[in-house]
Structures are given as structure tokens and as C-alpha cells.
Biopython code that builds the backbone (N, CA, C, O; Angstrom):
import numpy as np
from Bio.PDB.StructureBuilder import StructureBuilder

atoms = [
    (1, "MET", "N", (49.577, 122.569, 69.834)),
    (1, "MET", "CA", (48.439, 123.328, 70.306)),
    (1, "MET", "C", (47.135, 122.563, 70.073)),
    (1, "MET", "O", (46.242, 122.590, 70.919)),
    (2, "SER", "N", (47.026, 121.896, 68.954)),
    (2, "SER", "CA", (45.770, 121.192, 68.663)),
    (2, "SER", "C", (45.515, 120.060, 69.648)),
    (2, "SER", "O", (44.366, 119.809, 70.012)),
    (3, "ARG", "N", (46.573, 119.368, 70.087)),
    (3, "ARG", "CA", (46.383, 118.304, 71.093)),
    (3, "ARG", "C", (45.908, 118.881, 72.418)),
    (3, "ARG", "O", (45.033, 118.313, 73.070)),
    (4, "VAL", "N", (46.478, 119.993, 72.809)),
    (4, "VAL", "CA", (46.086, 120.628, 74.071)),
    (4, "VAL", "C", (44.652, 121.139, 73.968)),
    (4, "VAL", "O", (43.861, 120.980, 74.898)),
    (5, "LYS", "N", (44.332, 121.739, 72.862)),
    (5, "LYS", "CA", (42.966, 122.243, 72.654)),
    (5, "LYS", "C", (41.960, 121.099, 72.726)),
    (5, "LYS", "O", (40.912, 121.240, 73.357)),
    (6, "GLU", "N", (42.255, 119.991, 72.103)),
    (6, "GLU", "CA", (41.360, 118.836, 72.132)),
    (6, "GLU", "C", (41.229, 118.284, 73.555)),
    (6, "GLU", "O", (40.135, 117.924, 73.990)),
    (7, "ARG", "N", (42.340, 118.221, 74.267)),
    (7, "ARG", "CA", (42.353, 117.675, 75.632)),
    (7, "ARG", "C", (41.494, 118.505, 76.588)),
    (7, "ARG", "O", (40.830, 117.951, 77.464)),
    (8, "TYR", "N", (41.505, 119.833, 76.423)),
    (8, "TYR", "CA", (40.819, 120.724, 77.367)),
    (8, "TYR", "C", (39.587, 121.400, 76.767)),
    (8, "TYR", "O", (39.091, 122.377, 77.329)),
    (9, "LYS", "N", (39.093, 120.908, 75.654)),
    (9, "LYS", "CA", (38.006, 121.589, 74.948)),
    (9, "LYS", "C", (36.754, 121.805, 75.797)),
    (9, "LYS", "O", (36.017, 122.763, 75.563)),
    (10, "ASP", "N", (36.499, 120.942, 76.771)),
    (10, "ASP", "CA", (35.317, 121.085, 77.616)),
    (10, "ASP", "C", (35.566, 121.925, 78.863)),
    (10, "ASP", "O", (34.633, 122.205, 79.616)),
    (11, "LYS", "N", (36.824, 122.334, 79.090)),
    (11, "LYS", "CA", (37.169, 123.073, 80.296)),
    (11, "LYS", "C", (37.733, 124.461, 80.026)),
    (11, "LYS", "O", (37.696, 125.331, 80.896)),
    (12, "VAL", "N", (38.255, 124.667, 78.821)),
    (12, "VAL", "CA", (38.965, 125.907, 78.509)),
    (12, "VAL", "C", (38.373, 126.533, 77.251)),
    (12, "VAL", "O", (38.077, 125.837, 76.280)),
    (13, "ASP", "N", (38.208, 127.832, 77.278)),
    (13, "ASP", "CA", (37.739, 128.573, 76.115)),
    (13, "ASP", "C", (38.956, 129.108, 75.366)),
    (13, "ASP", "O", (39.487, 130.166, 75.703)),
    (14, "PHE", "N", (39.389, 128.371, 74.354)),
    (14, "PHE", "CA", (40.515, 128.798, 73.541)),
    (14, "PHE", "C", (40.013, 129.800, 72.510)),
    (14, "PHE", "O", (39.034, 129.537, 71.812)),
    (15, "GLN", "N", (40.671, 130.934, 72.412)),
    (15, "GLN", "CA", (40.313, 131.926, 71.402)),
    (15, "GLN", "C", (41.550, 132.310, 70.624)),
    (15, "GLN", "O", (42.621, 132.534, 71.187)),
    (16, "PHE", "N", (41.380, 132.379, 69.332)),
    (16, "PHE", "CA", (42.470, 132.751, 68.447)),
    (16, "PHE", "C", (42.083, 134.056, 67.777)),
    (16, "PHE", "O", (41.033, 134.142, 67.139)),
    (17, "LEU", "N", (42.911, 135.058, 67.916)),
    (17, "LEU", "CA", (42.608, 136.374, 67.365)),
    (17, "LEU", "C", (43.532, 136.712, 66.211)),
    (17, "LEU", "O", (44.732, 136.446, 66.259)),
    (18, "ASN", "N", (42.964, 137.295, 65.184)),
    (18, "ASN", "CA", (43.766, 137.893, 64.131)),
    (18, "ASN", "C", (43.876, 139.359, 64.495)),
    (18, "ASN", "O", (42.912, 140.111, 64.351)),
    (19, "VAL", "N", (45.035, 139.769, 64.963)),
    (19, "VAL", "CA", (45.203, 141.125, 65.486)),
    (19, "VAL", "C", (45.135, 142.186, 64.399)),
    (19, "VAL", "O", (45.100, 143.379, 64.698)),
    (20, "ASP", "N", (45.117, 141.765, 63.154)),
    (20, "ASP", "CA", (45.033, 142.724, 62.052)),
    (20, "ASP", "C", (43.599, 143.044, 61.640)),
    (20, "ASP", "O", (43.376, 143.953, 60.840)),
    (21, "LEU", "N", (42.632, 142.313, 62.171)),
    (21, "LEU", "CA", (41.234, 142.550, 61.817)),
    (21, "LEU", "C", (40.591, 143.541, 62.778)),
    (21, "LEU", "O", (40.834, 143.497, 63.984)),
    (22, "ASN", "N", (39.783, 144.420, 62.244)),
    (22, "ASN", "CA", (39.080, 145.403, 63.082)),
    (22, "ASN", "C", (38.157, 144.739, 64.095)),
    (22, "ASN", "O", (37.977, 145.253, 65.199)),
    (23, "GLU", "N", (37.571, 143.599, 63.728)),
    (23, "GLU", "CA", (36.617, 142.918, 64.625)),
    (23, "GLU", "C", (37.271, 142.420, 65.908)),
    (23, "GLU", "O", (36.608, 142.307, 66.939)),
    (24, "THR", "N", (38.546, 142.128, 65.853)),
    (24, "THR", "CA", (39.234, 141.596, 67.034)),
    (24, "THR", "C", (40.228, 142.581, 67.633)),
    (24, "THR", "O", (40.869, 142.278, 68.640)),
    (25, "ARG", "N", (40.361, 143.730, 67.038)),
    (25, "ARG", "CA", (41.331, 144.733, 67.503)),
    (25, "ARG", "C", (41.057, 145.149, 68.950)),
    (25, "ARG", "O", (41.994, 145.312, 69.732)),
    (26, "GLU", "N", (39.790, 145.321, 69.311)),
    (26, "GLU", "CA", (39.451, 145.764, 70.668)),
    (26, "GLU", "C", (39.929, 144.749, 71.717)),
    (26, "GLU", "O", (40.499, 145.126, 72.741)),
    (27, "LYS", "N", (39.693, 143.476, 71.450)),
    (27, "LYS", "CA", (40.131, 142.440, 72.390)),
    (27, "LYS", "C", (41.657, 142.368, 72.431)),
    (27, "LYS", "O", (42.239, 142.211, 73.505)),
    (28, "ALA", "N", (42.298, 142.479, 71.288)),
    (28, "ALA", "CA", (43.768, 142.468, 71.245)),
    (28, "ALA", "C", (44.326, 143.642, 72.039)),
    (28, "ALA", "O", (45.311, 143.495, 72.762)),
    (29, "ASP", "N", (43.701, 144.798, 71.907)),
    (29, "ASP", "CA", (44.143, 145.968, 72.670)),
    (29, "ASP", "C", (43.909, 145.780, 74.166)),
    (29, "ASP", "O", (44.756, 146.139, 74.984)),
    (30, "LYS", "N", (42.766, 145.221, 74.513)),
    (30, "LYS", "CA", (42.425, 145.006, 75.926)),
    (30, "LYS", "C", (43.491, 144.159, 76.627)),
    (30, "LYS", "O", (43.862, 144.432, 77.768)),
    (31, "TYR", "N", (43.976, 143.132, 75.929)),
    (31, "TYR", "CA", (44.961, 142.223, 76.529)),
    (31, "TYR", "C", (46.390, 142.545, 76.105)),
    (31, "TYR", "O", (47.315, 141.775, 76.369)),
    (32, "ARG", "N", (46.561, 143.692, 75.444)),
    (32, "ARG", "CA", (47.878, 144.195, 75.037)),
    (32, "ARG", "C", (48.649, 143.196, 74.173)),
    (32, "ARG", "O", (49.849, 142.990, 74.355)),
    (33, "ILE", "N", (47.946, 142.593, 73.247)),
    (33, "ILE", "CA", (48.569, 141.654, 72.327)),
    (33, "ILE", "C", (49.177, 142.450, 71.186)),
    (33, "ILE", "O", (48.472, 143.126, 70.436)),
    (34, "ARG", "N", (50.485, 142.362, 71.066)),
    (34, "ARG", "CA", (51.213, 143.113, 70.043)),
    (34, "ARG", "C", (52.028, 142.204, 69.135)),
    (34, "ARG", "O", (52.386, 142.591, 68.022)),
    (35, "ALA", "N", (52.321, 141.001, 69.606)),
    (35, "ALA", "CA", (53.131, 140.062, 68.837)),
    (35, "ALA", "C", (52.403, 138.728, 68.734)),
    (35, "ALA", "O", (51.521, 138.414, 69.533)),
    (36, "ILE", "N", (52.791, 137.965, 67.741)),
    (36, "ILE", "CA", (52.173, 136.669, 67.512)),
    (36, "ILE", "C", (53.261, 135.610, 67.573)),
    (36, "ILE", "O", (54.295, 135.777, 66.927)),
    (37, "PRO", "N", (53.076, 134.537, 68.314)),
    (37, "PRO", "CA", (51.927, 134.253, 69.152)),
    (37, "PRO", "C", (52.045, 134.905, 70.532)),
    (37, "PRO", "O", (53.145, 135.144, 71.032)),
    (38, "THR", "N", (50.916, 135.180, 71.119)),
    (38, "THR", "CA", (50.824, 135.637, 72.504)),
    (38, "THR", "C", (49.785, 134.766, 73.198)),
    (38, "THR", "O", (48.680, 134.579, 72.689)),
    (39, "PHE", "N", (50.137, 134.247, 74.338)),
    (39, "PHE", "CA", (49.234, 133.421, 75.136)),
    (39, "PHE", "C", (48.809, 134.219, 76.355)),
    (39, "PHE", "O", (49.652, 134.669, 77.131)),
    (40, "VAL", "N", (47.512, 134.396, 76.527)),
    (40, "VAL", "CA", (46.969, 135.116, 77.674)),
    (40, "VAL", "C", (46.137, 134.115, 78.470)),
    (40, "VAL", "O", (45.197, 133.520, 77.944)),
    (41, "PHE", "N", (46.482, 133.938, 79.717)),
    (41, "PHE", "CA", (45.773, 133.007, 80.591)),
    (41, "PHE", "C", (44.859, 133.813, 81.499)),
    (41, "PHE", "O", (45.306, 134.708, 82.216)),
    (42, "ILE", "N", (43.575, 133.486, 81.461)),
    (42, "ILE", "CA", (42.560, 134.225, 82.210)),
    (42, "ILE", "C", (41.812, 133.237, 83.097)),
    (42, "ILE", "O", (41.320, 132.215, 82.618)),
    (43, "ASN", "N", (41.729, 133.541, 84.381)),
    (43, "ASN", "CA", (41.052, 132.620, 85.303)),
    (43, "ASN", "C", (39.535, 132.768, 85.212)),
    (43, "ASN", "O", (39.027, 133.581, 84.440)),
    (44, "LYS", "N", (38.823, 131.978, 86.004)),
    (44, "LYS", "CA", (37.356, 131.986, 85.973)),
    (44, "LYS", "C", (36.759, 133.319, 86.370)),
    (44, "LYS", "O", (35.622, 133.624, 86.009)),
    (45, "SER", "N", (37.512, 134.118, 87.110)),
    (45, "SER", "CA", (37.041, 135.434, 87.537)),
    (45, "SER", "C", (37.288, 136.505, 86.479)),
    (45, "SER", "O", (36.913, 137.662, 86.667)),
    (46, "GLY", "N", (37.919, 136.122, 85.366)),
    (46, "GLY", "CA", (38.191, 137.067, 84.306)),
    (46, "GLY", "C", (39.482, 137.846, 84.478)),
    (46, "GLY", "O", (39.735, 138.808, 83.753)),
    (47, "GLU", "N", (40.299, 137.432, 85.438)),
    (47, "GLU", "CA", (41.574, 138.109, 85.695)),
    (47, "GLU", "C", (42.692, 137.448, 84.901)),
    (47, "GLU", "O", (42.776, 136.222, 84.838)),
    (48, "VAL", "N", (43.545, 138.259, 84.299)),
    (48, "VAL", "CA", (44.703, 137.736, 83.596)),
    (48, "VAL", "C", (45.705, 137.240, 84.634)),
    (48, "VAL", "O", (46.137, 137.993, 85.507)),
    (49, "THR", "N", (46.064, 135.969, 84.528)),
    (49, "THR", "CA", (47.018, 135.390, 85.481)),
    (49, "THR", "C", (48.433, 135.369, 84.922)),
    (49, "THR", "O", (49.400, 135.484, 85.675)),
    (50, "ASP", "N", (48.561, 135.223, 83.604)),
    (50, "ASP", "CA", (49.874, 135.201, 82.955)),
    (50, "ASP", "C", (49.730, 135.577, 81.495)),
    (50, "ASP", "O", (48.682, 135.370, 80.882)),
    (51, "THR", "N", (50.787, 136.127, 80.955)),
    (51, "THR", "CA", (50.874, 136.409, 79.520)),
    (51, "THR", "C", (52.267, 136.016, 79.054)),
    (51, "THR", "O", (53.268, 136.363, 79.681)),
    (52, "PHE", "N", (52.316, 135.296, 77.957)),
    (52, "PHE", "CA", (53.586, 134.873, 77.385)),
    (52, "PHE", "C", (53.607, 135.202, 75.909)),
    (52, "PHE", "O", (52.660, 134.901, 75.183)),
    (53, "VAL", "N", (54.678, 135.816, 75.471)),
    (53, "VAL", "CA", (54.853, 136.166, 74.070)),
    (53, "VAL", "C", (55.870, 135.213, 73.456)),
    (53, "VAL", "O", (56.966, 135.029, 73.987)),
    (54, "GLY", "N", (55.498, 134.619, 72.346)),
    (54, "GLY", "CA", (56.388, 133.691, 71.659)),
    (54, "GLY", "C", (55.901, 132.265, 71.780)),
    (54, "GLY", "O", (54.892, 131.984, 72.428)),
    (55, "VAL", "N", (56.622, 131.386, 71.155)),
    (55, "VAL", "CA", (56.275, 129.968, 71.154)),
    (55, "VAL", "C", (56.569, 129.379, 72.528)),
    (55, "VAL", "O", (57.610, 129.652, 73.125)),
    (56, "ILE", "N", (55.633, 128.563, 73.021)),
    (56, "ILE", "CA", (55.862, 127.866, 74.290)),
    (56, "ILE", "C", (55.678, 126.371, 74.060)),
    (56, "ILE", "O", (54.946, 125.951, 73.163)),
    (57, "LYS", "N", (56.341, 125.590, 74.871)),
    (57, "LYS", "CA", (56.267, 124.132, 74.751)),
    (57, "LYS", "C", (54.910, 123.633, 75.236)),
    (57, "LYS", "O", (54.268, 124.246, 76.089)),
    (58, "GLU", "N", (54.498, 122.516, 74.673)),
    (58, "GLU", "CA", (53.217, 121.919, 75.037)),
    (58, "GLU", "C", (53.151, 121.608, 76.524)),
    (58, "GLU", "O", (52.116, 121.836, 77.152)),
    (59, "THR", "N", (54.227, 121.096, 77.100)),
    (59, "THR", "CA", (54.226, 120.751, 78.528)),
    (59, "THR", "C", (54.025, 121.992, 79.391)),
    (59, "THR", "O", (53.343, 121.937, 80.414)),
    (60, "PHE", "N", (54.620, 123.109, 78.980)),
    (60, "PHE", "CA", (54.459, 124.352, 79.725)),
    (60, "PHE", "C", (53.026, 124.869, 79.593)),
    (60, "PHE", "O", (52.446, 125.356, 80.564)),
    (61, "LEU", "N", (52.462, 124.763, 78.399)),
    (61, "LEU", "CA", (51.079, 125.187, 78.175)),
    (61, "LEU", "C", (50.124, 124.386, 79.057)),
    (61, "LEU", "O", (49.229, 124.956, 79.682)),
    (62, "VAL", "N", (50.307, 123.090, 79.108)),
    (62, "VAL", "CA", (49.478, 122.231, 79.961)),
    (62, "VAL", "C", (49.629, 122.630, 81.424)),
    (62, "VAL", "O", (48.638, 122.705, 82.150)),
    (63, "LYS", "N", (50.853, 122.885, 81.861)),
    (63, "LYS", "CA", (51.105, 123.282, 83.248)),
    (63, "LYS", "C", (50.347, 124.576, 83.579)),
    (63, "LYS", "O", (49.716, 124.671, 84.632)),
    (64, "LYS", "N", (50.408, 125.557, 82.697)),
    (64, "LYS", "CA", (49.723, 126.840, 82.943)),
    (64, "LYS", "C", (48.216, 126.649, 82.951)),
    (64, "LYS", "O", (47.529, 127.274, 83.759)),
    (65, "ILE", "N", (47.692, 125.820, 82.093)),
    (65, "ILE", "CA", (46.252, 125.537, 82.082)),
    (65, "ILE", "C", (45.836, 124.866, 83.380)),
    (65, "ILE", "O", (44.835, 125.248, 83.985)),
    (66, "GLU", "N", (46.590, 123.879, 83.805)),
    (66, "GLU", "CA", (46.274, 123.161, 85.043)),
    (66, "GLU", "C", (46.281, 124.099, 86.256)),
    (66, "GLU", "O", (45.504, 123.909, 87.192)),
    (67, "GLU", "N", (47.136, 125.084, 86.240)),
    (67, "GLU", "CA", (47.186, 126.057, 87.348)),
    (67, "GLU", "C", (45.909, 126.891, 87.442)),
    (67, "GLU", "O", (45.612, 127.453, 88.497)),
    (68, "LEU", "N", (45.164, 126.975, 86.364)),
    (68, "LEU", "CA", (43.922, 127.764, 86.372)),
    (68, "LEU", "C", (42.784, 127.061, 87.112)),
    (68, "LEU", "O", (41.804, 127.704, 87.489)),
    (69, "PHE", "N", (42.902, 125.751, 87.321)),
    (69, "PHE", "CA", (41.817, 124.994, 87.954)),
    (69, "PHE", "C", (41.984, 124.969, 89.423)),
    (69, "PHE", "O", (41.165, 124.377, 90.127)),
]
sb = StructureBuilder()
sb.init_structure("model")
sb.init_model(0)
sb.init_chain("A")
sb.init_seg("    ")
for serial, (resi, resn, name, xyz) in enumerate(atoms, 1):
    if name == "N":
        sb.init_residue(resn, " ", resi, " ")
    sb.init_atom(name, np.array(xyz, "f"), 0.0, 1.0, " ", f" {name:<3s}", serial, name[0])
structure = sb.get_structure()
């Protein structure tokens, strides 16, 4: 994840939520995050394009990010 984050840091807004904290509970609820890890892909229009629960491979993560452009 850190390599992907570094690669796309100027193009993608990566956010990491602690679903147990009250400060982030609203966002976790909005995107229906119930398990960790959960990846939510949101396009430039603010629409959720995909959600994946569980560990995903780096190559798949890159592919999903590239689809957003």
C-alpha cells in the first residue's frame, strides 16, 4: 500500500479511517465500511465506483486506481 500511495500521492486522495473513532464514524457509515480493510474507490464526481472488503493485491489496486482516470 505504501508504494501505491507514494506513486499516486499527487493524483489520489488516500484516506485511512479508524472505524472505532467517533470522529470518523460518520464517514465510515456513509460508505458502509464494516470490516477492515475496506477499499472504497470514488471518482472525481464523488461517486463510489467500487468497494472491496479484504486484502487486495497491489497490481489490482493499481488497476482500480488507473480506471478512475
